[in-house]
N, C-alpha and C positions, 0 to 999 in steps of 0.2 A: 430585451428584444426577443420575440419568439423565434425559434429555429426555423429556417427555411427548408422546405422539402421539395425536391425536384425529381420527377419520375420521367425518364426518357428511354427510347429504344435506340440501340446502336445497330448498324447494319454494315455488311461487307458483301461485295459482289465481284466474282471473278469468272471470266469466260475461258473455257478450254475446248479444244476439238475432241470429240468423242474418240476414245481409244480402243473400244471393243464393242462387239454387238452379240447379244444373246438371241440366237435363232430358236424360235418355238414353233414346232410343227406337230401335226397329228397324222398318223397312218390309219386309214379306215377302210372297211370293206362291208358290203351289204349283199345279201342273197338269200336263197331259199334253204341253204344248208349251213348249220352252225360250224361244223368241222371245216368246211371249205373256206368260209369267210375268216375264221380264226387263223387258218394256215396261211391265207393270203397276207394277213396283217403281220404275222410272226416272220414270214419270209422276207417281206419288205423291211421290217424293222431291224432284223438281223443284218441285212445287207447294208443298211444305213449305219448301224453301229460299227460294222467292220470298216466302213469308209471313215467314220470319225476317229476310230482307233488309229488308223494310218496317219491321220492328220494331227494326232496327239501323242507323239513318242514320249516315253517317260524316262526319268532319271532313275537311279538305283533306289532313291527314296520314295518313288511313286508319284512325284510331281512332274508336270509337263516340262519338257526341255525349253531352253530359252528361245529356240527357233521353231517351236511347235506352233502351227496355225491355230489349233484348238487347245484351249487350256483345260476345259472341263466339259463333260457331257453326261446326261442321265436320261433314263426312260422310266415310264410308269409300267405297272403290270397290265396285262391284257384285260380290257373291259368288254363285256358282251351284254347284249340286250336283244329283245325281240318285240315285235308288235304285229297286230293283225289288221291289215288294211281292209277297206270296204269299197265296194263298187258304187256306181251312181244310184243303185236301188238300196243301198245300205246293207247289202249282203256280204258276209265275211269272205275274204279271199285267203289264199294260202299264207301262212305265217312267214314273216320276213325276219331274218337274223342280221344283226349288226355287230361288228367287232372293231375295236380301236385301241391304239396305244399313242401316248404323247412322248415327245422327245424334246430335250432342252440342250442346246449346244452353245458354248461361249467361244466366239472367234476373236482373237486379237489381230489376226491377219484379215483386214477388211477386203482386200482383193480376193482372197480365197473364199470369203463369205459370199461375195458377189457371184463368183463362179459356181459355188454350190447351189445358191438360190436359182441361178440360171438353169441348172440341171433339174432341180426338183420341180419346177413349174410344169414340166412335161410329164411327170409321173402320174399315172392314172389314179392312184389311191393315196396321194400325199397332199395335205393342205397346210400351207404356212399361215399361222395365226397371228404372229407378231415378231418384230425385231426390237429388242430392248437395248437402246444405246446407253453406254456407260463409260466411266473413267476407270482406269486400273486401280487396284487396291492401294498401290503405293502412292499414286497421285492423290487419291481421296484422303489418305492419311496425312500427307503433306499439306493439303489445302485446309483440312479441318483445323490444324494448329494455327496456320497463318490467318485464317478467316476469323477465328475466335479473338485473336489479338487485335485485328483490324476493327472488328465490331465493338470491342471494348473501347478502343481509342476513339471511335466515332461517338460513342455515348459520352465519354469524358469531354470531348470537344463541345458537344451540344450543351451539356450541363454547365460547362464553363462559360459559354456564351450567354446563357440565361442568367446565371448568377452574376456575371460581370455587368450585365445590363442594369442590375439593381444594386450594384456595389457590394456584393457578397462573395464569399469563397465557400466552396462545397467539397465534400469528400464522399465516396461511395459507401453505402451501408448495406446494400443488398443487391445481389446479381442473380438473375434468372435466365438460364439458357433457352433461347427460342428455337433452337434446332437449325438444321440446314436442309435445303431442298435444291432440286435441279430442274431446269426446263430448257428445251432446245430454243435456239435463237433464230433459226431459219429453216425453211423447207426446201430441199433440193428441187429444182424446177422440173426435173423429169422423173421424180420419184414415183414408183408404182404404188406407193402406199397412200392411205387415206390422209395422212398428215402426222406431224410431230407436234410436240409441245405439251403433252399432258404431264403435270408435275408428279414426280414420284419420290422415292427415297433418295437420299443424297447420292449424287453422281450418276443417276440413272434416269433415262426418259424412254418412252415407248412409242414405237411406230406401229399403229394398229393395222391389221390386215385380215381380220376374221372374215372368212368367206371370200377372200380376195381372189383365190385361185380356184374358185368353184368351177369355172369353165374348163380348166386343165384337169380338175379332179374327175370330171365327167367322162373324159376320154383321154387317150394317151397321145394326142395330136402332136404335130411337129414342134420343134424348138421355137420359142417366141422370136418374132422378127425384130422387136424393139429392144434396144440395148438397155440392160438393167442399170439404173443409177443408184448405187447404194453408198454414195459418198457420205461419210459420217457427218452429222450436223455439229454445229457449235453447241456446247452445253453451258448455260449460265447457272453458276452455282451461287446461292445466296445464303448468308448466315445472319442470324439476328440474336440480340440479347437485350433483356430488359433490366435497367439499372436504377436503383433508388439512391438518390444523393441527399445529403443533409448539410446544412451550412455549418461552417466552423464557428464555434462559440466566440463571441467578441470578448476581448480582454478588458 
């Protein structure tokens, strides 16, 4: 009798509440003088860096302490550009200069993240572009191992069902890892962001907000009156594996 081959996919799905949020923001300024706009950006960026440093106390080894609200933060170099606008008659107007810097801050204290966002929305030259929700590195590591085993068990169960239905026994001969992804499971009802749910690398999802605070960036108006809801979403983590089985030779 010819050997039976069965090719199945095994899957595992686990839901966890997001444990940290990466705040991504840009400090920018525009005006007729390059030195002035550059100074504005550097001054604001330095003040924000000082804030994040106070939220990220370090141990003697240089890592964030267990009680630190911020675990990591980084900034880009100063970027500058210029352009020449034109009036309605297409005549050139005085040159305009732009300067910007981007910052990325990982918060494991979601309450502190919400407080900081509430402050930043009133700053005249700060735009929040996104919040990337994710699981901690320790949780990701633990889930990877657990989910690989569950995905394999799922594949073995499927192959056993198929083989048993035709009176055969099979064993695995090839295993291909399908990787792991994460998506959010719900959107907070009063979230200020455009939505959650875009699949990304394992343990991470993104809440888009590009241009979201354009109104606040135009002027330094009062604090927003609506309460910010930055409750972390549930993250659905999935793992898949492709397994090739072959029937046990008959005696």
